[in-house]
N, C-alpha and C positions, 0 to 999 in steps of 0.2 A: 466232402468233395464230390461224391457220387450224386448227391442230391442237386448240387449246383449244375452238373452236366445235364442232368435230366431236365431241370428248369430251363437251362439254355436251349436244349433241343425243343422243348415245348414252345418257347418263344420263336425260335427259328421256323419250326413247322407251322405254327399258328400264323405268323407273319406271311409265310409263303402261301398259305391257303387263302388268306385275305387278299394278297396281291393277285393270285390266280383268279379269284372270283371277280375282283375289280377289272382285271384285264379282259375277262370274258363279258362282263355286264356292260362296260363302257361302250364298246362298239355297237352292241345291241340297242342300247338306249339312244345312242347318237344316230343310229339308222332310223329308229322309230320317230324321232323328233323331226318334223318337217323343216327344211331350210328356210331361213328368213329371206324373203324376196324384197328387193328394193322397191320402194314406192315410186311409181312414175307419176310425176305431177303434170297433168294435162288439163288445159282449160277449155279446149274446143277440138272437135273431131268431125271429119266428113264421114257420114254414115252410108248414104246411098243416093241414088237419083230418085226423083219424085215418082217416076213411072215404075221403079223397081218395087214399090210398096203399094199394092192395090188397096182400095177402101176395105175397111173391116178386117185388118190383118196386123200382125206384129212382127218385129224383127229384133233378135238379140244381137248386140254388138259389143265390142270390147272398148271400154272407156278407161284407158290406162291399164291397170291390172285387175280391174273389176268389170263385171258385166253390166250392160245397160240394156234397156228395152225401149224401142221406138214403136209406138202404136199409131196406126191410122184409123180413126174412128169411122163408123159407117157413113157419117156426113162428109168425110174427107179431111178432117182436122188432124194435125199431128200432135202427139204428146210423147214425151220422153221422161224416163225415170231411171234411177239406179235400180237394177234388176235383182238386188239382193233383198230377200225377204227380211222384214224386221223382227221375225220370230227367231229363226235359227240359221240365218244366212244362206238358205237355199236360193237357187236361181228361179225367179218367177217367169211365167210365160203368158202370152195372150191366148185366151180361150174364146174363139169366135162363136161357138155355139152358146156360150153363157154370156158373152159380151163383157167379160171381166178379165182382169189380170189375176192369174191363179198361181198359187204355190202348191206344188205337188207333194211336198213333204208332209204337211198336216192339213191340207185342204183349206188353206187361207185364201181369202178373196179380197181384191182391191177393185174399186170402181175405176173408170177411165180418167179420173182426176188424181189417182194414186191413194185415195182414202181407204183405209181398212174397213171392210163392210161385214166380214164374217170370218170365223175361225180364230186361231190363236194370235195372229200378228198384233202386237201392242201399239204400233205406230204406223202412220202412213209411209208410203215410199218417198224417197228423196227425189223431188222433181228436177229435171234439167230443162234448159231453155232450147227450144227448137227454132232454127233460123233457116228459112228457105231462100236460097239465092239462085235465081234462074231455075234450073232443073235439078239443083243439088240440095241435099238436106244436111245441115250442120247441127250438131248438138254441143252445147256448152254448159258449164256449171252456172247456176244462178248465183248472183252476188248478193 
């Protein structure tokens, strides 16, 4: 009889300890896990006016819930891409002094056509279509 009480107490205390650890760890793990964001489906967006982007410059913009980059080449042409690096999802930027689209995370470089030219990026950037209507610049997904 004494042995069964001892076993019963072991089970109760062991179960309580497991429940306590679970009650402490669950909120910590739930806090560390980022919340799921709803995907916003956008096909086209107005980015800026033509005069807002001088030649040989770039502009980061939000395309849904992802970053995009609009580059105006030294000749005045417009190019737009998904601004997420194909290596580790860092945001790329336009480097005027190098004349490339550059990823600061691991020194990845893309030319102004979005092709990966050096560093670790395995694939080119995803291109967007640039539409100039009057003095406004629109960017849309390519079909």
